[in-house]
BALOBA-1460 file (C-alpha; in Angstrom, 3 decimals):
// residues 394
<rec num="1" residu="m" x="-13.188" y="238.367" z="262.993"/>
<rec num="2" residu="p" x="-11.854" y="241.646" z="261.538"/>
<rec num="3" residu="t" x="-10.623" y="241.546" z="257.962"/>
<rec num="4" residu="s" x="-6.966" y="242.052" z="257.138"/>
<rec num="5" residu="p" x="-6.037" y="245.437" z="255.660"/>
<rec num="6" residu="p" x="-4.581" y="245.555" z="252.124"/>
<rec num="7" residu="e" x="-1.132" y="243.988" z="251.948"/>
<rec num="8" residu="k" x="2.008" y="246.106" z="251.725"/>
<rec num="9" residu="g" x="5.748" y="245.680" z="252.067"/>
<rec num="10" residu="v" x="8.370" y="247.152" z="254.350"/>
<rec num="11" residu="i" x="9.264" y="250.706" z="253.341"/>
<rec num="12" residu="w" x="12.436" y="252.771" z="253.457"/>
<rec num="13" residu="e" x="11.379" y="254.782" z="256.509"/>
<rec num="14" residu="e" x="11.227" y="251.600" z="258.564"/>
<rec num="15" residu="l" x="14.662" y="250.481" z="257.405"/>
<rec num="16" residu="f" x="16.031" y="253.888" z="258.354"/>
<rec num="17" residu="f" x="14.437" y="253.546" z="261.804"/>
<rec num="18" residu="d" x="16.237" y="250.221" z="262.208"/>
<rec num="19" residu="l" x="19.646" y="251.901" z="261.950"/>
<rec num="20" residu="a" x="19.368" y="253.225" z="265.498"/>
<rec num="21" residu="f" x="18.225" y="249.801" z="266.656"/>
<rec num="22" residu="v" x="21.424" y="248.307" z="265.215"/>
<rec num="23" residu="f" x="23.414" y="250.673" z="267.420"/>
<rec num="24" residu="a" x="21.436" y="249.433" z="270.429"/>
<rec num="25" residu="l" x="22.321" y="245.849" z="269.488"/>
<rec num="26" residu="t" x="25.993" y="246.813" z="269.488"/>
<rec num="27" residu="q" x="25.636" y="248.295" z="272.959"/>
<rec num="28" residu="f" x="24.010" y="245.128" z="274.288"/>
<rec num="29" residu="s" x="26.793" y="243.008" z="272.824"/>
<rec num="30" residu="h" x="29.409" y="245.192" z="274.504"/>
<rec num="31" residu="m" x="27.604" y="244.965" z="277.847"/>
<rec num="32" residu="l" x="27.387" y="241.198" z="277.598"/>
<rec num="33" residu="h" x="31.016" y="240.989" z="276.504"/>
<rec num="34" residu="d" x="32.073" y="242.873" z="279.647"/>
<rec num="35" residu="d" x="29.960" y="240.692" z="281.941"/>
<rec num="36" residu="h" x="28.467" y="237.432" z="280.694"/>
<rec num="37" residu="s" x="27.771" y="236.006" z="284.120"/>
<rec num="38" residu="w" x="24.176" y="235.024" z="284.843"/>
<rec num="39" residu="a" x="23.672" y="238.380" z="286.566"/>
<rec num="40" residu="g" x="25.110" y="240.194" z="283.553"/>
<rec num="41" residu="i" x="22.876" y="238.239" z="281.178"/>
<rec num="42" residu="g" x="19.865" y="239.138" z="283.329"/>
<rec num="43" residu="r" x="20.673" y="242.860" z="283.284"/>
<rec num="44" residu="v" x="21.151" y="242.887" z="279.522"/>
<rec num="45" residu="l" x="17.906" y="240.974" z="279.025"/>
<rec num="46" residu="l" x="16.041" y="243.465" z="281.206"/>
<rec num="47" residu="l" x="17.195" y="246.388" z="279.064"/>
<rec num="48" residu="y" x="16.795" y="244.480" z="275.815"/>
<rec num="49" residu="v" x="13.144" y="243.683" z="276.495"/>
<rec num="50" residu="t" x="12.499" y="247.398" z="276.992"/>
<rec num="51" residu="v" x="14.174" y="248.391" z="273.725"/>
<rec num="52" residu="y" x="12.556" y="245.457" z="271.926"/>
<rec num="53" residu="w" x="9.146" y="246.598" z="273.154"/>
<rec num="54" residu="a" x="9.726" y="250.006" z="271.590"/>
<rec num="55" residu="w" x="10.637" y="248.277" z="268.320"/>
<rec num="56" residu="t" x="7.519" y="246.073" z="268.357"/>
<rec num="57" residu="g" x="5.332" y="249.086" z="269.133"/>
<rec num="58" residu="t" x="6.739" y="250.900" z="266.127"/>
<rec num="59" residu="t" x="6.223" y="247.810" z="263.970"/>
<rec num="60" residu="i" x="2.510" y="247.504" z="264.763"/>
<rec num="61" residu="y" x="2.077" y="251.240" z="264.168"/>
<rec num="62" residu="t" x="3.748" y="251.195" z="260.743"/>
<rec num="63" residu="d" x="1.791" y="248.067" z="259.863"/>
<rec num="64" residu="q" x="-1.548" y="249.750" z="260.524"/>
<rec num="65" residu="r" x="-0.711" y="253.144" z="259.026"/>
<rec num="66" residu="d" x="0.461" y="254.277" z="255.632"/>
<rec num="67" residu="v" x="3.475" y="256.228" z="256.856"/>
<rec num="68" residu="g" x="4.352" y="257.533" z="253.414"/>
<rec num="69" residu="n" x="3.085" y="261.027" z="254.277"/>
<rec num="70" residu="a" x="5.121" y="263.847" z="255.801"/>
<rec num="71" residu="l" x="3.608" y="263.742" z="259.306"/>
<rec num="72" residu="d" x="3.874" y="259.992" z="259.800"/>
<rec num="73" residu="r" x="7.313" y="259.944" z="258.211"/>
<rec num="74" residu="a" x="8.450" y="262.614" z="260.668"/>
<rec num="75" residu="g" x="6.934" y="260.502" z="263.442"/>
<rec num="76" residu="v" x="8.989" y="257.478" z="262.416"/>
<rec num="77" residu="f" x="12.130" y="259.629" z="262.295"/>
<rec num="78" residu="a" x="11.350" y="260.953" z="265.786"/>
<rec num="79" residu="l" x="10.934" y="257.383" z="267.007"/>
<rec num="80" residu="g" x="14.315" y="256.603" z="265.469"/>
<rec num="81" residu="l" x="15.826" y="259.463" z="267.456"/>
<rec num="82" residu="g" x="14.276" y="258.022" z="270.595"/>
<rec num="83" residu="s" x="15.794" y="254.646" z="269.756"/>
<rec num="84" residu="l" x="19.192" y="256.300" z="269.285"/>
<rec num="85" residu="l" x="18.930" y="258.020" z="272.672"/>
<rec num="86" residu="l" x="17.926" y="254.720" z="274.254"/>
<rec num="87" residu="a" x="21.010" y="253.080" z="272.766"/>
<rec num="88" residu="l" x="23.269" y="255.859" z="274.059"/>
<rec num="89" residu="t" x="22.032" y="255.355" z="277.614"/>
<rec num="90" residu="v" x="22.136" y="251.533" z="277.627"/>
<rec num="91" residu="p" x="25.736" y="251.053" z="278.932"/>
<rec num="92" residu="d" x="25.113" y="253.211" z="282.022"/>
<rec num="93" residu="a" x="21.399" y="252.547" z="282.452"/>
<rec num="94" residu="f" x="22.038" y="250.904" z="285.828"/>
<rec num="95" residu="d" x="24.263" y="253.785" z="286.916"/>
<rec num="96" residu="d" x="23.876" y="257.515" z="286.305"/>
<rec num="97" residu="r" x="21.881" y="257.350" z="283.039"/>
<rec num="98" residu="g" x="18.936" y="255.357" z="284.298"/>
<rec num="99" residu="l" x="16.572" y="258.316" z="284.286"/>
<rec num="100" residu="l" x="17.656" y="259.292" z="280.762"/>
<rec num="101" residu="f" x="17.028" y="255.724" z="279.610"/>
<rec num="102" residu="v" x="13.517" y="255.778" z="281.050"/>
<rec num="103" residu="g" x="12.857" y="259.276" z="279.721"/>
<rec num="104" residu="a" x="13.759" y="258.298" z="276.163"/>
<rec num="105" residu="y" x="11.653" y="255.150" z="276.357"/>
<rec num="106" residu="l" x="8.578" y="256.846" z="277.814"/>
<rec num="107" residu="a" x="8.856" y="259.628" z="275.237"/>
<rec num="108" residu="m" x="8.731" y="256.973" z="272.511"/>
<rec num="109" residu="r" x="5.643" y="255.387" z="274.060"/>
<rec num="110" residu="v" x="3.864" y="258.720" z="274.341"/>
<rec num="111" residu="l" x="4.741" y="259.560" z="270.740"/>
<rec num="112" residu="l" x="3.532" y="256.140" z="269.591"/>
<rec num="113" residu="a" x="0.242" y="256.661" z="271.415"/>
<rec num="114" residu="a" x="-0.200" y="260.074" z="269.811"/>
<rec num="115" residu="l" x="0.563" y="258.684" z="266.357"/>
<rec num="116" residu="a" x="-1.704" y="255.668" z="266.916"/>
<rec num="117" residu="s" x="-4.574" y="257.997" z="267.749"/>
<rec num="118" residu="r" x="-4.564" y="258.897" z="264.050"/>
<rec num="119" residu="t" x="-5.562" y="255.336" z="263.077"/>
<rec num="120" residu="p" x="-9.273" y="254.612" z="262.408"/>
<rec num="121" residu="g" x="-11.222" y="255.044" z="265.624"/>
<rec num="122" residu="g" x="-9.042" y="257.840" z="266.992"/>
<rec num="123" residu="w" x="-8.463" y="257.638" z="270.735"/>
<rec num="124" residu="r" x="-10.790" y="254.619" z="270.853"/>
<rec num="125" residu="s" x="-8.766" y="252.822" z="268.217"/>
<rec num="126" residu="p" x="-7.862" y="249.207" z="269.116"/>
<rec num="127" residu="v" x="-4.356" y="249.959" z="267.832"/>
<rec num="128" residu="l" x="-4.017" y="252.665" z="270.464"/>
<rec num="129" residu="r" x="-5.299" y="250.332" z="273.170"/>
<rec num="130" residu="t" x="-2.411" y="247.945" z="272.508"/>
<rec num="131" residu="y" x="-0.139" y="250.549" z="274.144"/>
<rec num="132" residu="r" x="-2.163" y="251.005" z="277.335"/>
<rec num="133" residu="t" x="0.044" y="248.752" z="279.480"/>
<rec num="134" residu="g" x="2.334" y="251.787" z="279.570"/>
<rec num="135" residu="l" x="-0.080" y="253.406" z="282.018"/>
<rec num="136" residu="v" x="1.105" y="250.877" z="284.612"/>
<rec num="137" residu="a" x="4.595" y="250.051" z="283.375"/>
<rec num="138" residu="g" x="5.541" y="253.708" z="282.820"/>
<rec num="139" residu="p" x="5.310" y="254.831" z="286.477"/>
<rec num="140" residu="l" x="7.242" y="251.736" z="287.565"/>
<rec num="141" residu="q" x="10.016" y="252.519" z="285.097"/>
<rec num="142" residu="l" x="10.083" y="256.157" z="286.128"/>
<rec num="143" residu="a" x="10.314" y="255.232" z="289.808"/>
<rec num="144" residu="g" x="13.127" y="252.824" z="288.987"/>
<rec num="145" residu="g" x="14.977" y="255.543" z="287.110"/>
<rec num="146" residu="l" x="14.809" y="257.795" z="290.168"/>
<rec num="147" residu="l" x="16.105" y="255.092" z="292.509"/>
<rec num="148" residu="h" x="19.279" y="253.034" z="292.406"/>
<rec num="149" residu="g" x="20.744" y="249.591" z="292.918"/>
<rec num="150" residu="t" x="18.574" y="246.565" z="293.531"/>
<rec num="151" residu="t" x="15.445" y="248.701" z="293.870"/>
<rec num="152" residu="r" x="15.863" y="249.949" z="290.301"/>
<rec num="153" residu="i" x="16.293" y="246.416" z="288.997"/>
<rec num="154" residu="v" x="13.190" y="245.205" z="290.866"/>
<rec num="155" residu="l" x="10.992" y="248.075" z="289.640"/>
<rec num="156" residu="w" x="12.170" y="247.753" z="286.049"/>
<rec num="157" residu="s" x="11.619" y="243.995" z="286.201"/>
<rec num="158" residu="m" x="8.065" y="244.611" z="287.390"/>
<rec num="159" residu="a" x="7.521" y="247.056" z="284.524"/>
<rec num="160" residu="v" x="8.772" y="244.519" z="281.980"/>
<rec num="161" residu="l" x="6.510" y="241.882" z="283.528"/>
<rec num="162" residu="v" x="3.525" y="244.223" z="283.204"/>
<rec num="163" residu="d" x="4.243" y="244.759" z="279.502"/>
<rec num="164" residu="v" x="4.789" y="241.064" z="278.788"/>
<rec num="165" residu="v" x="1.839" y="239.766" z="280.807"/>
<rec num="166" residu="g" x="-0.351" y="242.665" z="279.712"/>
<rec num="167" residu="t" x="-0.039" y="241.488" z="276.130"/>
<rec num="168" residu="s" x="-1.635" y="238.184" z="277.123"/>
<rec num="169" residu="l" x="-4.325" y="239.772" z="279.268"/>
<rec num="170" residu="g" x="-5.240" y="242.178" z="276.472"/>
<rec num="171" residu="r" x="-5.894" y="239.468" z="273.881"/>
<rec num="172" residu="r" x="-9.408" y="240.786" z="273.181"/>
<rec num="173" residu="t" x="-7.937" y="244.095" z="272.127"/>
<rec num="174" residu="l" x="-5.324" y="242.341" z="270.008"/>
<rec num="175" residu="e" x="-8.038" y="240.336" z="268.264"/>
<rec num="176" residu="e" x="-9.569" y="243.583" z="267.022"/>
<rec num="177" residu="v" x="-6.364" y="244.378" z="265.130"/>
<rec num="178" residu="r" x="-5.609" y="242.346" z="262.006"/>
<rec num="179" residu="v" x="-2.077" y="242.879" z="260.682"/>
<rec num="180" residu="r" x="-0.749" y="242.641" z="257.137"/>
<rec num="181" residu="s" x="0.905" y="239.233" z="257.216"/>
<rec num="182" residu="l" x="3.541" y="239.959" z="254.549"/>
<rec num="183" residu="h" x="4.623" y="243.250" z="256.079"/>
<rec num="184" residu="y" x="4.434" y="242.076" z="259.676"/>
<rec num="185" residu="t" x="6.452" y="238.889" z="259.260"/>
<rec num="186" residu="h" x="9.003" y="240.589" z="257.010"/>
<rec num="187" residu="r" x="9.592" y="243.166" z="259.740"/>
<rec num="188" residu="y" x="10.442" y="240.404" z="262.193"/>
<rec num="189" residu="g" x="12.532" y="238.663" z="259.566"/>
<rec num="190" residu="l" x="14.506" y="241.869" z="259.119"/>
<rec num="191" residu="l" x="14.957" y="241.977" z="262.900"/>
<rec num="192" residu="i" x="16.645" y="238.582" z="262.727"/>
<rec num="193" residu="i" x="18.802" y="239.804" z="259.828"/>
<rec num="194" residu="l" x="19.899" y="242.781" z="261.943"/>
<rec num="195" residu="v" x="20.876" y="240.577" z="264.869"/>
<rec num="196" residu="l" x="22.692" y="238.096" z="262.644"/>
<rec num="197" residu="g" x="24.501" y="241.008" z="261.007"/>
<rec num="198" residu="e" x="25.549" y="242.261" z="264.421"/>
<rec num="199" residu="s" x="27.039" y="238.812" z="265.066"/>
<rec num="200" residu="v" x="29.208" y="239.109" z="261.960"/>
<rec num="201" residu="i" x="30.242" y="242.627" z="262.980"/>
<rec num="202" residu="q" x="31.245" y="241.446" z="266.455"/>
<rec num="203" residu="v" x="33.451" y="238.738" z="264.996"/>
<rec num="204" residu="g" x="35.029" y="241.188" z="262.559"/>
<rec num="205" residu="m" x="35.664" y="243.849" z="265.210"/>
<rec num="206" residu="v" x="37.531" y="241.334" z="267.349"/>
<rec num="207" residu="a" x="39.456" y="239.759" z="264.476"/>
<rec num="208" residu="v" x="40.697" y="243.044" z="263.020"/>
<rec num="209" residu="k" x="42.592" y="243.793" z="266.245"/>
<rec num="210" residu="e" x="44.353" y="240.417" z="266.429"/>
<rec num="211" residu="p" x="46.997" y="238.629" z="264.317"/>
<rec num="212" residu="l" x="45.337" y="236.482" z="261.668"/>
<rec num="213" residu="t" x="46.855" y="233.170" z="262.683"/>
<rec num="214" residu="l" x="45.706" y="229.903" z="261.149"/>
<rec num="215" residu="a" x="43.714" y="229.052" z="264.270"/>
<rec num="216" residu="r" x="42.045" y="232.466" z="264.320"/>
<rec num="217" residu="l" x="41.181" y="232.244" z="260.630"/>
<rec num="218" residu="a" x="39.613" y="228.853" z="261.307"/>
<rec num="219" residu="a" x="37.613" y="230.378" z="264.178"/>
<rec num="220" residu="i" x="36.446" y="233.220" z="261.922"/>
<rec num="221" residu="c" x="35.326" y="230.768" z="259.230"/>
<rec num="222" residu="l" x="33.523" y="228.590" z="261.770"/>
<rec num="223" residu="s" x="31.881" y="231.629" z="263.363"/>
<rec num="224" residu="y" x="30.568" y="232.820" z="260.022"/>
<rec num="225" residu="s" x="29.432" y="229.294" z="259.198"/>
<rec num="226" residu="l" x="27.495" y="229.102" z="262.468"/>
<rec num="227" residu="v" x="25.788" y="232.418" z="261.706"/>
<rec num="228" residu="c" x="24.884" y="231.014" z="258.272"/>
<rec num="229" residu="a" x="23.479" y="227.894" z="259.947"/>
<rec num="230" residu="l" x="21.312" y="230.057" z="262.196"/>
<rec num="231" residu="w" x="20.160" y="232.004" z="259.131"/>
<rec num="232" residu="w" x="19.356" y="228.755" z="257.334"/>
<rec num="233" residu="t" x="17.361" y="227.433" z="260.279"/>
<rec num="234" residu="y" x="15.233" y="230.565" z="260.475"/>
<rec num="235" residu="f" x="14.756" y="231.605" z="256.855"/>
<rec num="236" residu="i" x="14.431" y="228.158" z="255.276"/>
<rec num="237" residu="y" x="12.511" y="226.316" z="257.992"/>
<rec num="238" residu="g" x="10.842" y="229.096" z="259.931"/>
<rec num="239" residu="v" x="9.866" y="232.303" z="258.212"/>
<rec num="240" residu="r" x="7.354" y="230.810" z="255.763"/>
<rec num="241" residu="a" x="5.640" y="228.940" z="258.581"/>
<rec num="242" residu="f" x="5.341" y="232.199" z="260.513"/>
<rec num="243" residu="r" x="3.917" y="234.027" z="257.509"/>
<rec num="244" residu="q" x="1.441" y="231.250" z="256.823"/>
<rec num="245" residu="a" x="0.306" y="231.133" z="260.448"/>
<rec num="246" residu="v" x="-0.224" y="234.899" z="260.654"/>
<rec num="247" residu="d" x="-1.976" y="234.946" z="257.292"/>
<rec num="248" residu="q" x="-4.328" y="232.008" z="257.765"/>
<rec num="249" residu="s" x="-4.941" y="231.600" z="261.483"/>
<rec num="250" residu="a" x="-8.438" y="232.362" z="262.759"/>
<rec num="251" residu="h" x="-6.737" y="233.374" z="266.017"/>
<rec num="252" residu="q" x="-4.141" y="235.696" z="264.541"/>
<rec num="253" residu="a" x="-3.735" y="237.635" z="267.795"/>
<rec num="254" residu="d" x="-2.542" y="234.507" z="269.619"/>
<rec num="255" residu="i" x="-0.043" y="233.728" z="266.856"/>
<rec num="256" residu="r" x="1.241" y="237.305" z="266.823"/>
<rec num="257" residu="r" x="1.690" y="237.349" z="270.563"/>
<rec num="258" residu="s" x="3.193" y="233.898" z="271.112"/>
<rec num="259" residu="v" x="5.158" y="233.324" z="267.902"/>
<rec num="260" residu="m" x="6.046" y="236.772" z="266.621"/>
<rec num="261" residu="v" x="6.370" y="238.954" z="269.738"/>
<rec num="262" residu="y" x="7.467" y="236.460" z="272.403"/>
<rec num="263" residu="g" x="9.159" y="234.034" z="270.034"/>
<rec num="264" residu="h" x="11.244" y="236.648" z="268.261"/>
<rec num="265" residu="l" x="12.239" y="238.235" z="271.546"/>
<rec num="266" residu="l" x="13.836" y="234.888" z="272.401"/>
<rec num="267" residu="f" x="15.218" y="234.326" z="268.885"/>
<rec num="268" residu="s" x="16.940" y="237.698" z="268.791"/>
<rec num="269" residu="f" x="18.302" y="237.579" z="272.339"/>
<rec num="270" residu="a" x="19.634" y="234.078" z="271.718"/>
<rec num="271" residu="i" x="21.585" y="235.317" z="268.699"/>
<rec num="272" residu="i" x="22.996" y="238.232" z="270.707"/>
<rec num="273" residu="t" x="24.371" y="235.828" z="273.310"/>
<rec num="274" residu="v" x="25.800" y="233.529" z="270.634"/>
<rec num="275" residu="a" x="27.540" y="236.527" z="269.033"/>
<rec num="276" residu="v" x="29.322" y="237.325" z="272.293"/>
<rec num="277" residu="g" x="30.477" y="233.728" z="272.576"/>
<rec num="278" residu="l" x="31.786" y="233.814" z="269.011"/>
<rec num="279" residu="s" x="33.822" y="236.944" z="269.681"/>
<rec num="280" residu="e" x="35.395" y="235.247" z="272.709"/>
<rec num="281" residu="v" x="36.406" y="232.201" z="270.685"/>
<rec num="282" residu="v" x="37.890" y="234.346" z="267.912"/>
<rec num="283" residu="t" x="39.911" y="236.252" z="270.517"/>
<rec num="284" residu="e" x="41.537" y="233.087" z="271.918"/>
<rec num="285" residu="p" x="40.681" y="230.157" z="269.628"/>
<rec num="286" residu="l" x="43.145" y="227.687" z="271.152"/>
<rec num="287" residu="e" x="42.388" y="228.510" z="274.782"/>
<rec num="288" residu="s" x="39.770" y="226.657" z="276.770"/>
<rec num="289" residu="s" x="36.551" y="228.593" z="277.150"/>
<rec num="290" residu="r" x="35.545" y="229.814" z="280.578"/>
<rec num="291" residu="a" x="32.251" y="228.601" z="281.994"/>
<rec num="292" residu="a" x="30.554" y="231.938" z="281.294"/>
<rec num="293" residu="e" x="31.691" y="231.864" z="277.670"/>
<rec num="294" residu="g" x="30.298" y="228.366" z="277.238"/>
<rec num="295" residu="t" x="27.034" y="229.598" z="278.716"/>
<rec num="296" residu="v" x="26.500" y="232.389" z="276.189"/>
<rec num="297" residu="l" x="27.649" y="230.294" z="273.218"/>
<rec num="298" residu="f" x="25.945" y="226.961" z="273.849"/>
<rec num="299" residu="g" x="23.158" y="228.410" z="275.976"/>
<rec num="300" residu="g" x="22.287" y="230.917" z="273.264"/>
<rec num="301" residu="a" x="22.155" y="228.177" z="270.629"/>
<rec num="302" residu="a" x="20.001" y="226.036" z="272.936"/>
<rec num="303" residu="l" x="17.597" y="228.945" z="273.407"/>
<rec num="304" residu="f" x="17.453" y="229.554" z="269.653"/>
<rec num="305" residu="l" x="16.649" y="225.927" z="268.828"/>
<rec num="306" residu="g" x="14.324" y="225.564" z="271.795"/>
<rec num="307" residu="t" x="12.386" y="228.618" z="270.663"/>
<rec num="308" residu="f" x="11.878" y="226.947" z="267.290"/>
<rec num="309" residu="a" x="10.374" y="223.963" z="269.073"/>
<rec num="310" residu="y" x="8.110" y="226.328" z="271.004"/>
<rec num="311" residu="t" x="6.930" y="228.211" z="267.899"/>
<rec num="312" residu="h" x="6.378" y="224.928" z="266.046"/>
<rec num="313" residu="w" x="4.129" y="223.763" z="268.868"/>
<rec num="314" residu="r" x="2.202" y="227.030" z="268.922"/>
<rec num="315" residu="i" x="1.566" y="226.863" z="265.170"/>
<rec num="316" residu="h" x="1.084" y="223.148" z="264.493"/>
<rec num="317" residu="r" x="0.480" y="221.665" z="267.963"/>
<rec num="318" residu="q" x="3.197" y="219.142" z="267.135"/>
<rec num="319" residu="i" x="6.374" y="218.300" z="269.027"/>
<rec num="320" residu="a" x="9.500" y="219.257" z="267.068"/>
<rec num="321" residu="r" x="11.602" y="216.337" z="268.271"/>
<rec num="322" residu="r" x="14.743" y="217.107" z="266.258"/>
<rec num="323" residu="r" x="14.898" y="220.691" z="267.488"/>
<rec num="324" residu="i" x="14.241" y="219.695" z="271.082"/>
<rec num="325" residu="i" x="16.965" y="217.045" z="270.956"/>
<rec num="326" residu="a" x="19.417" y="219.537" z="269.439"/>
<rec num="327" residu="s" x="18.543" y="222.138" z="272.080"/>
<rec num="328" residu="v" x="19.036" y="219.634" z="274.904"/>
<rec num="329" residu="l" x="22.310" y="218.501" z="273.337"/>
<rec num="330" residu="c" x="23.557" y="222.106" z="273.408"/>
<rec num="331" residu="l" x="22.697" y="222.291" z="277.111"/>
<rec num="332" residu="v" x="24.531" y="219.019" z="277.763"/>
<rec num="333" residu="l" x="27.605" y="220.296" z="275.922"/>
<rec num="334" residu="m" x="27.546" y="223.671" z="277.711"/>
<rec num="335" residu="p" x="29.384" y="222.569" z="280.903"/>
<rec num="336" residu="l" x="31.833" y="220.551" z="278.782"/>
<rec num="337" residu="a" x="32.949" y="223.572" z="276.734"/>
<rec num="338" residu="p" x="35.664" y="224.659" z="279.231"/>
<rec num="339" residu="l" x="37.327" y="221.249" z="278.864"/>
<rec num="340" residu="v" x="38.342" y="221.756" z="275.225"/>
<rec num="341" residu="p" x="39.839" y="224.594" z="273.139"/>
<rec num="342" residu="g" x="37.330" y="227.181" z="271.997"/>
<rec num="343" residu="l" x="37.857" y="226.187" z="268.374"/>
<rec num="344" residu="v" x="36.815" y="222.598" z="269.114"/>
<rec num="345" residu="a" x="33.782" y="223.761" z="271.091"/>
<rec num="346" residu="l" x="32.733" y="226.035" z="268.231"/>
<rec num="347" residu="a" x="33.135" y="223.260" z="265.649"/>
<rec num="348" residu="t" x="30.984" y="220.983" z="267.802"/>
<rec num="349" residu="l" x="28.268" y="223.597" z="268.131"/>
<rec num="350" residu="f" x="28.264" y="224.222" z="264.389"/>
<rec num="351" residu="a" x="27.845" y="220.490" z="263.785"/>
<rec num="352" residu="v" x="24.784" y="220.428" z="266.067"/>
<rec num="353" residu="v" x="23.067" y="223.503" z="264.582"/>
<rec num="354" residu="a" x="23.878" y="222.633" z="260.973"/>
<rec num="355" residu="g" x="22.934" y="219.020" z="261.610"/>
<rec num="356" residu="v" x="19.376" y="220.032" z="262.466"/>
<rec num="357" residu="s" x="19.000" y="221.798" z="259.121"/>
<rec num="358" residu="v" x="20.487" y="218.823" z="257.281"/>
<rec num="359" residu="l" x="17.986" y="216.488" z="258.936"/>
<rec num="360" residu="e" x="15.138" y="218.882" z="258.125"/>
<rec num="361" residu="g" x="16.298" y="218.911" z="254.507"/>
<rec num="362" residu="i" x="16.335" y="215.115" z="254.382"/>
<rec num="363" residu="v" x="12.802" y="214.982" z="255.763"/>
<rec num="364" residu="l" x="11.699" y="217.576" z="253.206"/>
<rec num="365" residu="h" x="13.206" y="215.502" z="250.405"/>
<rec num="366" residu="r" x="11.822" y="212.140" z="251.530"/>
<rec num="367" residu="h" x="8.439" y="213.312" z="252.782"/>
<rec num="368" residu="p" x="7.493" y="216.453" z="250.814"/>
<rec num="369" residu="l" x="4.143" y="216.966" z="252.558"/>
<rec num="370" residu="n" x="5.607" y="216.695" z="256.058"/>
<rec num="371" residu="g" x="8.614" y="218.744" z="255.074"/>
<rec num="372" residu="e" x="6.441" y="221.417" z="253.502"/>
<rec num="373" residu="r" x="4.425" y="221.570" z="256.708"/>
<rec num="374" residu="a" x="7.592" y="221.943" z="258.762"/>
<rec num="375" residu="a" x="8.958" y="224.614" z="256.472"/>
<rec num="376" residu="g" x="5.662" y="226.402" z="256.148"/>
<rec num="377" residu="g" x="5.072" y="225.698" z="252.474"/>
<rec num="378" residu="q" x="4.922" y="228.236" z="249.698"/>
<rec num="379" residu="i" x="2.931" y="231.420" z="250.268"/>
<rec num="380" residu="p" x="1.369" y="232.966" z="247.164"/>
<rec num="381" residu="g" x="2.658" y="236.441" z="246.515"/>
<rec num="382" residu="d" x="5.613" y="236.106" z="248.870"/>
<rec num="383" residu="p" x="8.802" y="235.706" z="246.841"/>
<rec num="384" residu="g" x="10.858" y="236.413" z="249.949"/>
<rec num="385" residu="h" x="13.395" y="238.559" z="248.101"/>
<rec num="386" residu="l" x="14.313" y="242.023" z="249.295"/>
<rec num="387" residu="d" x="13.988" y="243.520" z="245.825"/>
<rec num="388" residu="e" x="10.565" y="241.947" z="245.146"/>
<rec num="389" residu="g" x="9.019" y="241.317" z="248.549"/>
<rec num="390" residu="p" x="9.650" y="243.468" z="251.604"/>
<rec num="391" residu="v" x="10.742" y="246.840" z="250.274"/>
<rec num="392" residu="v" x="7.726" y="247.886" z="248.230"/>
<rec num="393" residu="r" x="5.479" y="250.901" z="248.587"/>
<rec num="394" residu="e" x="1.958" y="250.546" z="247.255"/>
């Protein structure tokens, strides 16, 4: 088993790169707001996976390299430009900007490969080999960009499938790369912060255009409270477990792939869908939600909680009964959402999500060992504060 490289924290260049990614999140929210049917959700997910893959590729690169020099710093800035161009093309990616979307994405992959060739081992570096699925996915994406309609969607879906499945098939290559657990998990934690922040922005952008009635103020407070409950679920009962698993697992590659890459794809997309549902409730808090609005709100929360059950199983090989029950409850409530005012539906959802954290807290208090296992325990040298933990340059 390869040894882990010296630990480091997230640096300013990476945070600057994330700014363009935030813009992409805004674009996805707008797309989903315009069409949150199942077909609309599928199209947004297809584009989001592509942009997310560019983000994960950049994360593994900055984890393995010290990017505090001029050349690597310029590389990260160039990747940020690519992310910005991707975000600009997202709204019309299925129309006349499909080729531009693909061009920006493939340029980022080529640049990442060139930068990764500077890691130990050069062009034979295992870090570089983690990007080789692009040799198959790239032509499919390019062909999709040149074509239109259903054909484009099919080809892009195949490309996404190649990237996702290729990560599993290339596990031997992944096992040759040992990441810095503090840096790597903090990067994904910051991803969740970005998506949660986008949720707050979406609520604020809607509210600022409408009269601040008592009902709307209540919806704003409940929306913010739900975002806080999602934060609490992840950062109190999740992030330490992820760090511990990445740090201590003998099969780190499997944990990175299943929990960090796949799991956080689902975490982040779930929050995006919840954010769209929140903005709809804030717009008309006393009106009954439409079926599609109930889908993104309750379905997103169900996906978020269900993903926690999945990651818990991957780490501990234990069934997270409370999270599974809460996820199923969200699915049961989803078709009932149109029967009540949006404000009532939102209050019910908050009670479910917050209730899970309350129960986890009770377990932690009554059974410290079991609770510590569920929460991940304390990790030496990981204070978890932005001023002491992530943003540090060695």
